[in-house]
N, CA, C and O atoms as a Tinker XYZ file with bonds, in Angstrom:
   308  protein
     1  N     -6.646000   19.301000   27.031000    73     2
     2  CA    -6.639000   17.929000   26.802000    64     1     3
     3  C     -8.075000   17.289000   26.445000    63     2     4     5
     4  O     -9.089000   17.595000   27.072000    81     3
     5  N     -8.066000   16.530000   25.560000    73     3     6
     6  CA    -9.565000   15.708000   25.051000    64     5     7
     7  C     -9.816000   14.853000   25.565000    63     6     8     9
     8  O     -8.867000   14.554000   26.290000    81     7
     9  N    -10.809000   14.005000   25.685000    73     7    10
    10  CA   -10.936000   12.809000   26.370000    64     9    11
    11  C    -10.014000   11.815000   25.936000    63    10    12    13
    12  O     -9.721000   10.904000   26.710000    81    11
    13  N     -9.588000   11.867000   24.952000    73    11    14
    14  CA    -8.380000   11.153000   24.010000    64    13    15
    15  C     -7.097000   11.022000   24.762000    63    14    16    17
    16  O     -6.320000   10.097000   24.523000    81    15
    17  N     -6.820000   12.098000   25.830000    73    15    18
    18  CA    -5.443000   12.204000   26.157000    64    17    19
    19  C     -5.093000   13.201000   25.690000    63    18    20    21
    20  O     -5.727000   14.251000   25.589000    81    19
    21  N     -3.778000   12.900000   25.279000    73    19    22
    22  CA    -3.203000   14.357000   24.475000    64    21    23
    23  C     -3.310000   14.123000   23.129000    63    22    24    25
    24  O     -2.251000   14.173000   22.505000    81    23
    25  N     -4.169000   13.916000   22.606000    73    23    26
    26  CA    -4.696000   14.063000   20.966000    64    25    27
    27  C     -4.936000   15.276000   20.992000    63    26    28    29
    28  O     -5.561000   15.688000   21.970000    81    27
    29  N     -4.545000   16.197000   19.988000    73    27    30
    30  CA    -5.212000   17.712000   19.592000    64    29    31
    31  C     -5.686000   17.240000   18.188000    63    30    32    33
    32  O     -5.195000   16.705000   17.193000    81    31
    33  N     -7.052000   17.772000   18.669000    73    31    34
    34  CA    -8.090000   17.714000   17.198000    64    33    35
    35  C     -8.571000   18.807000   16.680000    63    34    36    37
    36  O     -9.302000   19.560000   17.323000    81    35
    37  N     -8.167000   19.048000   15.283000    73    35    38
    38  CA    -8.691000   20.212000   14.724000    64    37    39
    39  C     -9.494000   20.199000   13.265000    63    38    40    41
    40  O     -9.178000   19.503000   12.300000    81    39
    41  N    -10.258000   20.841000   13.310000    73    39    42
    42  CA   -10.924000   20.494000   11.800000    64    41    43
    43  C    -10.532000   22.119000   10.496000    63    42    44    45
    44  O    -10.805000   23.311000   10.638000    81    43
    45  N    -10.004000   21.569000    9.642000    73    43    46
    46  CA    -9.627000   22.390000    8.519000    64    45    47
    47  C    -10.223000   22.429000    7.315000    63    46    48    49
    48  O     -9.700000   21.683000    6.487000    81    47
    49  N    -11.024000   22.971000    6.994000    73    47    50
    50  CA   -12.475000   22.709000    6.232000    64    49    51
    51  C    -12.835000   21.691000    6.575000    63    50    52    53
    52  O    -13.178000   21.325000    7.700000    81    51
    53  N    -12.765000   20.894000    5.186000    73    51    54
    54  CA   -13.493000   19.510000    5.166000    64    53    55
    55  C    -12.396000   18.451000    5.494000    63    54    56    57
    56  O    -12.493000   17.403000    4.854000    81    55
    57  N    -11.516000   18.534000    6.256000    73    55    58
    58  CA   -10.392000   17.754000    6.789000    64    57    59
    59  C    -10.704000   18.024000    8.508000    63    58    60    61
    60  O    -11.124000   19.031000    9.077000    81    59
    61  N    -10.245000   16.456000    9.135000    73    59    62
    62  CA   -10.171000   16.397000   10.794000    64    61    63
    63  C     -8.701000   16.273000   11.050000    63    62    64    65
    64  O     -8.512000   15.138000   10.612000    81    63
    65  N     -7.708000   16.631000   11.409000    73    63    66
    66  CA    -6.367000   16.669000   11.536000    64    65    67
    67  C     -6.297000   16.133000   12.950000    63    66    68    69
    68  O     -6.967000   16.691000   13.818000    81    67
    69  N     -5.405000   14.913000   13.296000    73    67    70
    70  CA    -5.119000   14.604000   14.800000    64    69    71
    71  C     -3.560000   14.293000   14.858000    63    70    72    73
    72  O     -2.906000   13.590000   14.087000    81    71
    73  N     -3.158000   14.967000   15.923000    73    71    74
    74  CA    -1.776000   15.158000   16.443000    64    73    75
    75  C     -1.818000   14.694000   17.669000    63    74    76    77
    76  O     -2.726000   14.977000   18.450000    81    75
    77  N     -0.723000   13.851000   17.982000    73    75    78
    78  CA    -0.486000   13.574000   19.447000    64    77    79
    79  C      0.825000   14.549000   19.747000    63    78    80    81
    80  O      1.884000   14.613000   19.123000    81    79
    81  N      0.332000   15.379000   21.067000    73    79    82
    82  CA     1.401000   16.146000   21.178000    64    81    83
    83  C      2.640000   15.791000   21.506000    63    82    84    85
    84  O      2.754000   14.637000   21.919000    81    83
    85  N      3.655000   16.475000   21.442000    73    83    86
    86  CA     5.296000   16.170000   21.871000    64    85    87
    87  C      5.457000   14.844000   21.020000    63    86    88    89
    88  O      5.897000   13.841000   21.582000    81    87
    89  N      5.084000   14.810000   19.562000    73    87    90
    90  CA     5.352000   13.446000   19.158000    64    89    91
    91  C      5.108000   14.173000   17.400000    63    90    92    93
    92  O      4.484000   15.176000   17.054000    81    91
    93  N      5.929000   13.122000   16.551000    73    91    94
    94  CA     5.873000   13.558000   15.369000    64    93    95
    95  C      4.281000   12.869000   14.531000    63    94    96    97
    96  O      4.108000   12.853000   13.313000    81    95
    97  N      3.490000   12.462000   15.365000    73    95    98
    98  CA     2.226000   11.676000   15.087000    64    97    99
    99  C      1.192000   12.810000   14.397000    63    98   100   101
   100  O      0.852000   13.884000   14.892000    81    99
   101  N      0.856000   12.322000   13.287000    73    99   102
   102  CA    -0.305000   13.103000   12.781000    64   101   103
   103  C     -0.938000   12.258000   11.801000    63   102   104   105
   104  O     -0.368000   11.398000   11.128000    81   103
   105  N     -2.051000   12.538000   11.773000    73   103   106
   106  CA    -2.986000   11.751000   10.711000    64   105   107
   107  C     -4.208000   12.830000   10.539000    63   106   108   109
   108  O     -4.780000   13.380000   11.480000    81   107
   109  N     -4.524000   13.043000    8.998000    73   107   110
   110  CA    -5.846000   13.524000    8.536000    64   109   111
   111  C     -6.447000   12.880000    7.815000    63   110   112   113
   112  O     -5.994000   12.257000    6.855000    81   111
   113  N     -8.320000   12.973000    8.418000    73   111   114
   114  CA    -9.137000   11.907000    7.349000    64   113   115
   115  C    -10.056000   13.442000    6.768000    63   114   116   117
   116  O    -10.136000   14.634000    7.064000    81   115
   117  N    -10.646000   12.437000    5.745000    73   115   118
   118  CA   -11.571000   13.475000    5.368000    64   117   119
   119  C    -13.044000   12.564000    4.795000    63   118   120   121
   120  O    -13.222000   11.347000    4.750000    81   119
   121  N    -13.805000   13.510000    4.467000    73   119   122
   122  CA   -15.080000   12.276000    4.381000    64   121   123
   123  C    -15.636000   12.923000    2.896000    63   122   124   125
   124  O    -15.916000   14.092000    2.627000    81   123
   125  N    -15.689000   11.569000    1.952000    73   123   126
   126  CA   -15.652000   12.361000    0.526000    64   125   127
   127  C    -17.205000   11.668000    0.273000    63   126   128   129
   128  O    -17.603000   10.560000    0.632000    81   127
   129  N    -17.823000   12.586000   -0.371000    73   127   130
   130  CA   -19.278000   12.607000   -0.834000    64   129   131
   131  C    -19.741000   10.826000   -0.882000    63   130   132   133
   132  O    -20.707000   10.300000   -0.330000    81   131
   133  N    -19.079000   10.425000   -1.416000    73   131   134
   134  CA   -19.012000    8.942000   -1.992000    64   133   135
   135  C    -18.932000    8.064000   -0.864000    63   134   136   137
   136  O    -19.517000    6.997000   -1.050000    81   135
   137  N    -18.331000    8.210000    0.354000    73   135   138
   138  CA   -18.146000    7.318000    1.085000    64   137   139
   139  C    -18.878000    7.672000    2.320000    63   138   140   141
   140  O    -19.062000    8.840000    2.662000    81   139
   141  N    -19.296000    6.635000    2.988000    73   139   142
   142  CA   -20.137000    6.567000    4.441000    64   141   143
   143  C    -19.212000    6.797000    5.698000    63   142   144   145
   144  O    -19.474000    6.978000    6.887000    81   143
   145  N    -18.015000    6.720000    4.979000    73   143   146
   146  CA   -17.225000    7.054000    6.740000    64   145   147
   147  C    -15.925000    7.921000    5.908000    63   146   148   149
   148  O    -15.681000    8.123000    4.718000    81   147
   149  N    -15.192000    8.336000    7.320000    73   147   150
   150  CA   -13.900000    8.961000    7.375000    64   149   151
   151  C    -12.847000    8.027000    6.061000    63   150   152   153
   152  O    -13.251000    6.939000    5.651000    81   151
   153  N    -11.782000    8.518000    5.637000    73   151   154
   154  CA   -10.893000    8.371000    4.761000    64   153   155
   155  C     -9.561000    8.578000    5.148000    63   154   156   157
   156  O     -9.260000    9.730000    4.838000    81   155
   157  N     -8.802000    8.107000    5.579000    73   155   158
   158  CA    -7.422000    8.513000    5.984000    64   157   159
   159  C     -6.652000    9.343000    4.501000    63   158   160   161
   160  O     -6.484000    8.806000    3.406000    81   159
   161  N     -6.325000   10.588000    4.835000    73   159   162
   162  CA    -5.250000   11.271000    3.462000    64   161   163
   163  C     -3.677000   11.183000    3.687000    63   162   164   165
   164  O     -2.796000   11.115000    2.831000    81   163
   165  N     -3.582000   11.200000    4.889000    73   163   166
   166  CA    -1.958000   10.847000    5.535000    64   165   167
   167  C     -1.845000   10.357000    7.030000    63   166   168   169
   168  O     -2.436000   10.548000    8.093000    81   167
   169  N     -1.000000    9.779000    6.654000    73   167   170
   170  CA    -0.639000    8.920000    8.180000    64   169   171
   171  C      1.065000    9.211000    8.439000    63   170   172   173
   172  O      1.908000    9.647000    7.654000    81   171
   173  N      1.172000    8.830000    9.705000    73   171   174
   174  CA     2.704000    9.015000   10.138000    64   173   175
   175  C      3.206000    8.002000    9.303000    63   174   176   177
   176  O      2.510000    7.178000    8.710000    81   175
   177  N      4.663000    8.099000    9.264000    73   175   178
   178  CA     5.426000    7.188000    8.355000    64   177   179
   179  C      6.261000    6.749000    9.043000    63   178   180   181
   180  O      6.563000    5.619000    8.658000    81   179
   181  N      6.831000    7.073000    9.919000    73   179   182
   182  CA     8.079000    6.577000   11.001000    64   181   183
   183  C      7.284000    6.679000   12.471000    63   182   184   185
   184  O      6.468000    7.473000   12.939000    81   183
   185  N      7.992000    5.377000   12.994000    73   183   186
   186  CA     7.725000    5.557000   14.732000    64   185   187
   187  C      8.573000    6.352000   15.331000    63   186   188   189
   188  O      9.735000    6.620000   15.027000    81   187
   189  N      7.876000    6.739000   16.264000    73   187   190
   190  CA     8.500000    8.055000   16.957000    64   189   191
   191  C      8.864000    7.380000   18.355000    63   190   192   193
   192  O      8.029000    7.537000   19.246000    81   191
   193  N      9.990000    6.662000   18.648000    73   191   194
   194  CA    10.442000    6.257000   19.635000    64   193   195
   195  C     10.389000    7.426000   21.022000    63   194   196   197
   196  O     10.901000    7.193000   22.118000    81   195
   197  N      9.757000    8.505000   20.710000    73   195   198
   198  CA     9.828000    9.448000   22.319000    64   197   199
   199  C      8.696000    9.313000   22.262000    63   198   200   201
   200  O      8.385000    9.313000   23.453000    81   199
   201  N      7.654000    9.171000   21.611000    73   199   202
   202  CA     6.009000    9.340000   22.040000    64   201   203
   203  C      5.759000    8.581000   22.994000    63   202   204   205
   204  O      6.462000    7.637000   23.352000    81   203
   205  N      4.526000    9.011000   23.576000    73   203   206
   206  CA     4.051000    8.126000   24.872000    64   205   207
   207  C      3.193000    6.749000   24.080000    63   206   208   209
   208  O      2.824000    5.952000   24.942000    81   207
   209  N      2.861000    6.372000   22.851000    73   207   210
   210  CA     2.396000    5.513000   22.923000    64   209   211
   211  C      3.061000    5.343000   20.959000    63   210   212   213
   212  O      3.571000    6.200000   20.237000    81   211
   213  N      2.747000    3.926000   20.696000    73   211   214
   214  CA     3.306000    3.392000   19.166000    64   213   215
   215  C      2.225000    4.007000   18.242000    63   214   216   217
   216  O      1.091000    4.420000   18.486000    81   215
   217  N      2.896000    3.938000   17.186000    73   215   218
   218  CA     1.996000    4.276000   16.009000    64   217   219
   219  C      0.798000    3.540000   15.711000    63   218   220   221
   220  O     -0.186000    4.201000   15.382000    81   219
   221  N      0.706000    2.290000   15.769000    73   219   222
   222  CA    -0.371000    2.020000   15.642000    64   221   223
   223  C     -1.690000    2.356000   17.345000    63   222   224   225
   224  O     -2.864000    2.665000   17.550000    81   223
   225  N     -0.747000    2.103000   17.929000    73   223   226
   226  CA    -1.772000    3.009000   19.464000    64   225   227
   227  C     -2.288000    3.755000   18.730000    63   226   228   229
   228  O     -3.313000    3.483000   18.105000    81   227
   229  N     -1.372000    5.366000   18.636000    73   227   230
   230  CA    -2.179000    6.668000   17.912000    64   229   231
   231  C     -3.181000    6.468000   16.982000    63   230   232   233
   232  O     -4.361000    6.799000   17.095000    81   231
   233  N     -2.522000    5.777000   15.843000    73   231   234
   234  CA    -3.890000    5.247000   14.526000    64   233   235
   235  C     -5.231000    4.821000   15.228000    63   234   236   237
   236  O     -6.324000    5.305000   14.933000    81   235
   237  N     -5.048000    3.966000   16.084000    73   235   238
   238  CA    -6.260000    3.440000   16.956000    64   237   239
   239  C     -7.143000    4.400000   17.558000    63   238   240   241
   240  O     -8.346000    4.139000   17.572000    81   239
   241  N     -6.658000    5.641000   18.137000    73   239   242
   242  CA    -7.054000    6.051000   18.893000    64   241   243
   243  C     -7.443000    7.499000   18.470000    63   242   244   245
   244  O     -8.297000    8.201000   19.012000    81   243
   245  N     -6.382000    7.928000   17.024000    73   243   246
   246  CA    -6.943000    8.763000   16.356000    64   245   247
   247  C     -8.178000    8.456000   15.665000    63   246   248   249
   248  O     -9.218000    8.878000   16.172000    81   247
   249  N     -8.238000    7.746000   14.520000    73   247   250
   250  CA    -9.375000    6.603000   14.335000    64   249   251
   251  C    -10.864000    7.151000   14.991000    63   250   252   253
   252  O    -11.814000    7.676000   14.411000    81   251
   253  N    -10.656000    6.778000   16.591000    73   251   254
   254  CA   -11.655000    7.003000   17.512000    64   253   255
   255  C    -11.955000    8.373000   17.468000    63   254   256   257
   256  O    -13.083000    8.803000   17.226000    81   255
   257  N    -11.124000    8.958000   17.661000    73   255   258
   258  CA   -11.423000   10.534000   17.878000    64   257   259
   259  C    -11.858000   11.657000   16.851000    63   258   260   261
   260  O    -12.514000   12.666000   17.109000    81   259
   261  N    -11.374000   11.278000   15.691000    73   259   262
   262  CA   -11.753000   11.794000   14.194000    64   261   263
   263  C    -13.324000   11.703000   14.260000    63   262   264   265
   264  O    -14.083000   12.661000   14.398000    81   263
   265  N    -13.749000   10.092000   14.109000    73   263   266
   266  CA   -14.891000    9.520000   14.028000    64   265   267
   267  C    -15.789000   10.370000   14.983000    63   266   268   269
   268  O    -16.825000   10.780000   14.459000    81   267
   269  N    -15.584000   10.705000   16.280000    73   267   270
   270  CA   -16.473000   11.230000   17.079000    64   269   271
   271  C    -17.028000   12.411000   16.998000    63   270   272   273
   272  O    -18.185000   12.755000   17.235000    81   271
   273  N    -15.502000   13.409000   16.409000    73   271   274
   274  CA   -15.846000   14.609000   15.900000    64   273   275
   275  C    -16.636000   14.863000   14.744000    63   274   276   277
   276  O    -17.454000   15.760000   14.543000    81   275
   277  N    -16.297000   14.019000   14.088000    73   275   278
   278  CA   -16.915000   13.725000   12.622000    64   277   279
   279  C    -18.812000   13.932000   12.860000    63   278   280   281
   280  O    -19.645000   14.748000   12.467000    81   279
   281  N    -18.833000   12.584000   13.788000    73   279   282
   282  CA   -20.696000   12.464000   14.289000    64   281   283
   283  C    -21.138000   13.814000   15.097000    63   282   284   285
   284  O    -22.317000   14.158000   15.024000    81   283
   285  N    -20.396000   14.434000   15.714000    73   283   286
   286  CA   -20.389000   16.146000   16.295000    64   285   287
   287  C    -20.681000   16.848000   15.244000    63   286   288   289
   288  O    -21.792000   17.377000   15.273000    81   287
   289  N    -19.834000   17.078000   14.029000    73   287   290
   290  CA   -19.852000   17.947000   13.021000    64   289   291
   291  C    -21.256000   17.310000   11.708000    63   290   292   293
   292  O    -21.694000   17.894000   10.718000    81   291
   293  N    -21.534000   16.228000   12.156000    73   291   294
   294  CA   -22.654000   15.597000   11.700000    64   293   295
   295  C    -22.597000   15.022000    9.942000    63   294   296   297
   296  O    -23.475000   14.825000    9.102000    81   295
   297  N    -20.982000   14.884000    9.939000    73   295   298
   298  CA   -20.492000   14.358000    8.618000    64   297   299
   299  C    -20.750000   12.882000    8.569000    63   298   300   301
   300  O    -20.799000   12.347000    7.462000    81   299
   301  N    -20.926000   12.146000    9.690000    73   299   302
   302  CA   -21.173000   10.800000    9.980000    64   301   303
   303  C    -22.133000   10.502000   10.552000    63   302   304   305
   304  O    -22.305000   11.384000   11.393000    81   303
   305  N    -23.083000    9.604000   10.641000    73   303   306
   306  CA   -23.911000    8.590000   11.524000    64   305   307
   307  C    -23.694000    8.139000   12.111000    63   306   308
   308  O    -24.516000    7.412000   12.668000    81   307
């Protein structure tokens, strides 16, 4: 378990993938050289009514978690 609850954060090459355990929510972020911040490459398409949070709540929490991981890796300041 992370400080972000049931979020699972994985670094895959130049990507940070964040998923919510027990749901179909997943988002992948990457850091292009020309950008000072992370950008989302893939977003969840449908609301998961069985998830512990809404899609919007997941995306907000995933963004924070991915940015924390990117800072830890030195990708962003």
